[in-house]
N, C-alpha and C positions, 0 to 999 in steps of 0.2 A: 503492501497499499504505498503509496507516493501522494506526501500532501503538500503540495505549492506554500510556500512560507505566507505567514499571514502580516498584510500591512496596518493593521492594529493591532498594537499589542497589550496596552491595554484598556482603561475606561474616559473617555473624553468628556472633559465638560466645554457642552455644543455653544457657541454662539451666535449672536444674528452679524451679518457684514452689511454696514449701512454705513451711506457717504462716505468709503475707502477704510473705514477702520471694522473691528474687531470690536463688538462693544455687546454686554451682557444683556440679556433680557429682566425687562420690569416686570418680569413672574415670578412670583416666590414656587408654581407647580411646575415641577419636574416630573417627567417619565424614563425609565428604563429603554433602551436600544439593546436588545441583545440579537446574536447571532443565530436565529431558530436551529442552526443544525446542530451546536454545542451546547446551544443554551449561553455562553457564555454571556455578562455584561460587556458592551462595548461605548453606549456612551450615557450619558445623564442630558435628555433632551428638556430644553426650557417648555412651558405649555404654550407660552406665547401673552401678549397682553394688548392690549388699546391702544397703548405710550408709543409699544415696539413698534406697530403699523404707522402709528402718526410720523413717528421722527424718520423712518423709511419712505413715506411719501413727501415730506417736508424736504428730503435730500433729493428725493427723483425730482421733484419741483424742481427745486433751486438747478440740476444739471441741467434742465432740458432745454432753458433757452440757448444757454451755448454748444449743447451737443445739437440742437436742431440746425442750427448755422454751419456745422461742420460739416464740410463735404461728404455726399455718398461715396467717393473715394478713399477719403481720409479714413472716413469712417468702416468700410470696408477693411484696410488694411490690419486694425485693429482686430479681425474678425483671424486674420491669416494668422497674426501671432497667436492666435488662442488656437489655429489648427494646428502650429506645429507644436504648442507645449501640449495639448492635450494626446498627439501623437507619442511626443516624449513620455508621460505619464500613464499611454495606454495600459499597461498591463498592472499598474498598482490599480487606477482608476477599477478597470475591470474586476479585482480582486476585493474592491472596496465593496462592489455593486454585491458580489457574490455573501462575505460576510454580514453584509447586511438583510440581505433580502432570503439568500437559501440559493437562488438558482446555479446553474453548472457555472462552470470558468467558460464555455464555450457559450451559452446564453449570454452572459455578462460581456465579452469579447464582442458578440453580437450586437446587444443591445448601445453598447461604448462608440462603436463602431458608426451603425446608424446616427449616433447623438453628431459624431464629426460629419455625417455625413448634413446634416442641417444648417452645419458651420461654414460646411463647403459650401452649400449653396446662397448663405448671406454674404459669399465675399464677390459675389457676382450680382450684389442691389444696387447697379449702378445703370445697368441693364432692365433690370426687375422695377424701376419707378419711373421710366420715361411713362412718360404719358402720350398725348397724340395731338395734333393740331390742321388746321384747315384752312390755305389762305382763300381770302376774296369769300366771304360769304356773304357777304355783302359788296356795293363797289368801294373800296379802298380800306377793307371791317376782317380782322382777320379774329380766330378764334383758336383758344388753347384747353385742353384737360389736361392739368397736372397734379401732381399726388403730393400730398405732404401728411404729415405725421402730428398726431392729437397730442400727445402727453405721456402721461404715467399710463402702464399698462402692469397689470399684475399675471398671475399663474398659480393656483391651486393644484399643487401635483397628486401626485396616489401615490400609494408604496410600489404597487405591482411592478412599474420600470420607472423608479428614482433617479434613472439618469438620463435617459431619452426622453421621456414625455416631454420637459422644463425645454429642451430643447427643441422642441417641435415649435416652441414658439418665440421663446426669447431671444434668439439671433436674428431672427427676420424682424420682427419688435425692433430689437436695438437698432440695427441696419439700417431700418425705415427711416430713424433719428426720433423714436420714442427713447423714454427713460424706463424703469422696468423695475419688478419685484417678483421673487421667487418666494414660494411660500412649499416648503418642502412637507411632505410625508413628515409624522413626526414617529412613526414605526422606521421607515429608510430614510434618513437625513445626512446620513455620510456621505454621499454622493456628491451633495450637492457643495457639502463642506468644499472637497475636493476640489470641486466644478467653480466655485469662489476666489479660491487659493491660485489657482490657474489665470481668473477672471484679475485677479490684483497684481499677477507678475507679466501681465499682458500688456498692463498700463489703464485700461479702462480710468475716463476719469472720475474719479470720485463723485457716487451719485448716480452714474448712470444704469448700473445693474448693483441690485441692492438684494438681501433676501432676511428673511423672520422666515425663525420656526414659532412654530404653536401648534394648536388644533381649533374651539371653534371659536374662541374668544378672538383672535386673530381675521380668519377666516371673512366673522360679519365686520370685521372694522374693515375689511378691505371691502367689502362688498356695500358696504355705507357710507364710506370716504370720499367727496364730491370730488377730490382731486385725481381720481383712479378714473380712468375715462372706459378701461375693458376688462375685461375678465375671463382669461384660459382656464378649461378645468377639467380635468377625466377625471371619472371616477363614476358612480352608483345612477340609476336614475332616477330614483328617488332622491338623493339630495341633488343631484343636477337637476332636476326639473321644479322641486319643490323648494329650496333651499339657494343655490346658485341661478339659476335661470330668473326664478320670478323676482327673488328680490334684489338680483344686479338691473334687471332690465326697471324694475320699478324707482331705482335711481337715478335711471336717465344713462346707462353706464351700456357699450357693448358686451353683448355675451356670448362665447363659443363652447357650448355644454356637450363634452364625448362622452359619451355614459354606457350604460350596461350590454349587453348583448343574448343571444341566442343561438349561433353559426350554425347551420346546414351545411352537409358534407355529404351529398346526392351519387348514388353511384348505381348505374347503368349496366348492363351484363354484356357490355362490348369494353367494361371498362381494362386497363391493363395494371392486370393484379400486380408482377412484382414490382411496377413503378408507383402504385398507386399506396401499397399498405406501408412504406417508410414516410410517406405523407403525412399520411392520418397517425401515425402515432406522434411524432412533430405536431401534427399538427391540434389534437386531443393530449396529449402528454407532458408536451415543453412550456418550461417556465410553470412545469406540475398544475396545468390549465389553468392560473393565475392570470390572463392576460384578455383583450377582451377581444380579441382575431382566434381564441381559442375555438377548437369544435368541440360543439358540444351534442348534439345529433347525428347521427349517423341511418341515414334511409336508404336503404336496400332496394331496387326500383327493378319490378318484374317478379316473374313465377317462376322462374328457374332457378329449382333449389337445389341441383346438385353446385350450382355456379354458387350459391348465397351460401351456404353449407362450407363451401370448401372455400371460400373467400375470409366466413366470420372466422373461419379454422387457423388461417395464416394469422390470422390479427390476435387473434387469443396468443399465440404461442409466442409472434412478436411482442406481444404485450409483456406475457411472463419473463420474458428474457429482458426486460429493463433493468437496467441499475441502480439501483437506489442507493443515496449516499450523502456525504459531506461534498459541497459542491467544489471547493476546491482541491478533492481529490483527485489525480488523473482516470479517466475510464468510468467515473458515473456519471450517467443517462438523465439523474433524476434527483432534484433537491426536495425536501422539506418545504410543505405550506408557511409560509412567512410569518405565522405569528398560530398563539393554540387556539386564539377564538375562531380564526379561519379552517383550521383543523375540522373541528367541533361543528361547525356552521357543514363543511361538507359531508360531513360523517351522518348530521340528522338529516342531510336531503337521500343521502344512501339508506338510509330506517324508512326515509318516506317513499322512497322507490318500491321497498322490499314489500311496504305496509296497502300500496295500492295494487301491488300483484306483478309488480314486473318481477325477473329472474337475475340473480348474477352469476353469468358466467365465470366473474372473475371477479373477488373481493379484496379492495383494495386495503380493509382494517385488518389482514391476516399478515401483509408484506413484512420481511425483513428488513431493516433499513442499517443492516451493515455496522449493529454494534453502539451507534449513538443514541439520543439519549432521544425516547420516542415520543417527547414533548409536541412536535409541529412534522412530525414524519404521518404520511397518507401512503399508500400506494396507488395503483389504476386500476379503476376499475370498469365492468363495462356491461350493463343490463339490457337486458336478452327479453323481444315480447311487450317492448314500450307503447303506449297507445300514447295518438299526438292529445290530448286530455289530462293526462299525466303532469302532476306536479315538475316530476324530474325532466322533462319533454317539453315545458314550456317558461319554470324559471329560471335564473342566469344562477348558476352554482358555483360558479367559482376555484372549479379544481380537476382533478382528474380523474372526469369521471365519463365514460362514453355510455349515451344511451344508443340503443338500436331502433330504428322503427320500418318498415315496410309498406311502399308502395305500389299500385299496382301498374300506374305507369309516368311519364315523367311529367305531364300535366296534375298526378296527384301531387308528386312530393314536388310541385310549383305550389300546388296548393297549400301544402303544409309549410313554406316558407312565408308563405307571403301571409298565413295565419295568426304567423306570432305578430304580438306587440313590437317586436326589435325588428332593424333591419340594419343590421352592421354589415354581415360579410353572411354570403353562400358560395358554394364552391360545388360542381359538377366535374365527375369524373367518366370520360366518356372515349370513343372515338369517332364521333360522329361531330361532323362540322354542323351538320342542321341543329340537332340534341344541342349543342355547346348555346349554338345561336340564339334558341326560343329562350333557351333559360338566361343567356344573359340579357337579353331582353323585356323578359317577363317576371323576374325576380323584384322583388318590392326590395331591394338593400342596396346600399352604400359602394359596399366594395364585395366585386365580382369573381372569383375564380374559376377559373378552365384545366382544369386538370393541376390544379395548386392548394395545396392543400391550409397554409397561410396564408391569407391575401394581406399585407402589408404592403402600402404604397411606398414607393420613393420618397425623396425628403423635396422632388419637384413637383410629385403629385399629391393634389390634397387628400388628407384622410376625412375618408366621406364618411356618410350616417344616414340612417334613414331613421323615421317613428320614434319611438322612444328610445334611441339610441344617440340619437343627439336632439339637441334644442340649442338654435340659433336658424344663421342663414348661409356667413362662409366659417368653411372648415380651417383645423390645422395644417398646413405645411402648403408647399405653390403657391401659385398666383392667390389661392383665395385668401391667404396668409397677409403677405403685400395689402391683398385690399381691408383685408381686417383691422390692417393696422396704419392704414391712410385713409385722411381726406379727398374728395375730389375737389380739387376746385376746377369752375370753367372760367375763363379769361378771355373777354371780349375786346377787342384796342382798334380803336381809331385814330389816326395820327393827321389833322391839317397838314 
């Protein structure tokens, strides 16, 4: 057993990063962040307070006028420096991510790489911010549309991708001339601590990028503060809809809330089995199922029992071979859930599935976790005999659970997808272009895959979503992000 060196040796006292300085929180309440694989304490995290947010907003507002006047090319150069620093510290940041979250080191490396890609996109901001114009809209009159920054924006980040998600938003927001506040999850704050260290080293002017730790109180302060122009959020639909979207919108802010999911993977009878099964395992059980693009419902189409039984048999055997353990241990393929309450939530859903009549082909509660504390570990589970009206088929579980459903034909499968309250992602596995085209045309999902298990858009495409998976109108990443963080201004000129 080879375990990689841990970059966090003791218990850190986490501080806010405001106006280019590391400062103590005004809160007297703290939470302990732990390594979910070993249960070793990693940090004392302040729960934050309104005063912390006020200080961060004041700093960001103070920095905004000068940052806005900084040329786009100069702003881009800061991100070139940040990209270089992230490459230099790539492995360290990846290991920090694994320690605080539990995902495997390869998954963390992938997360950090995706974050860096968003930084790379921000370096192209001079072209992304270009407007358009037309001469002589009337005799001697010209008209132009330009994009301008608004002011202070904020990100309320989730626990499951502590490094990548803030970088969906911050680089474009700051590169377009805004100033920014990141509020990491109190469960996984250390990836952002490392990022702020590199932001500081890159030389960003004080107040341009800030970080405030905490839980409910700082979130409410961000939503209510009149100096915050917009909020980006990733998390559950309940919080995204009932708290973030409604509260922020009621205070006149722009909102993009990317929320829960129940993603369907549809298997046609002509799917290539050998290439499909590995993609399924990654989709359902990668990141221990804790991602909004994770597979949830596997829909077998048709009545070819020989194909279906053979396919599910391969899936079951491959799943049984997944090695579970500490993510810094070489060769481990799945880590623990991020925290004890998250494991209990998944176990409650497994019990619910059994109670409603589904049968367990594979019970993740019986897995060996390689000698590590069992507090957060849970193996993959596969349910057979699942009906569309069952709780496990309708609600987001956010863990390593696969529910197998059956559809008579492609139309029935599409109907299942569209009946869901969520519309984050759906994939079809098929050798038929006709079936694939119908699927991508008819499914009500923002991210659609064809022979792709995890439909994760690249940094230069928007991370889409529909129905209860998204609240707002402009998504994170890509051109949507540029429009979200800028205001269009139309200028009409005539010179006598």
